[in-house]
N, C-alpha and C positions, 0 to 999 in steps of 0.2 A: 108922586109920593103922597101928596096931600089927599088925592082921591083914594088911593089904596089904604090910607090910614084913617081918614075921617069920614069919608063918604060911606064906607061900609063898616063903620064902628059897631053898629048894632047887629050887623050880619056876620057872615063867616070870616071876613077878612081873608078871602081866598088867596090874594096875591101878596099879602104881608101878614102871614100867620104869626101870632104872638110867640110861639115857641122857636121861631127862626128869625125874629125881627132883628136881633143884634147882628147876626151873620149877614142878613140881607142889607142892612145899612152899611156894614163894613165893605161889602162888595160894591155898593153904589158909590161910596167914597173912593174906593180903588179905581172905579171907572172914571170918575171926574178927574182924578190925578193922572190917569194913564192916557186918556183920549187925546190930549194935546200932542202927544208924540205921534199919534196916528193920523191926526186931522189934516185936511188939505190946506189949512191956513198957516202952516209953519212947521209941520212935522214931516213924517214919512211921505204922506200924500203929496205935499208940495214938491219935495225933492224928486219923487218918483214921476210926477207929471211932467216936469221940465227936463228929465234925463236926456231925451233925444236931442233937444235944443242945445243943451250944454255939450253933449258929445260932438255935435256938429261944429260948435264954436271951437272946441278944443282941436278938432281935425284941421280947421281953418287956420289956427294959430300954432301950427306944429313947431316944436322946439321951445315953446314958452310954457309957463306954469299956469296958463289960463284955465280956470275951472277946478283947480286943486281943492279950494275951500268947498266947492260944491260937492265934490266926491267925498270929502271928509264928512260933510253934513249927511249925505245919503247913507254912508256907512254907519254913522252914529245912530240915526233914526231907524235904520234897518235892524241894528242890533237891539235897540230898545223895544221895537215891536216884536222881534223874535223872543225876547225875554218875557214879554207880556203873554204871548201865545203859549210859551212853556208853562207859565203860572196857571193859565186857564186849563191847559191840558192836564196838568197834575191835579188840579182841583176836580175836574170832571171825571178823572179816573177813579176818584174816591166816592163821588156821589152822582146821582143821575142829573141833578140840576146844580147850578152854580152855588146856591146858598144852602143846599141840603136836599131833602127828600121830596120837596114839592116845588112846582113851577111857581116862580115869584116875579115880582117887579124887577128884581135884579137881572133875571134872565131876559126880560123884555128890554131892559135898558142896554144890556151888553150886546145882544144879537145884531142890531143894525150896524154896529161898529166893527165887530169881529167876525160875524157870521159869513161874510163874503170873502174873507181872506184865504 
């Protein structure tokens, strides 16, 4: 954000155009709020990575409730990520890029997290 805003202040501000700056900043804030649900350190990624291990443990403990809290977490974060993807789909159905008509730093920030899902 610093480079997009200050480094190119005298130039065109190609990735943070003034006419879309508010929308770009809104999407960057949305990303910072949403990524923990997706991240490997405690959200969907964490639960998805250990799914097979927990399923094996549950098979080994047949008849017990082992792993129920894990499956609740997996379901919770899966629904959160699904909702985020729906928000992105709705936005991209209205405009070619996430913050408007031009490719911006918001697109650069969101793609590594959501582009591979």
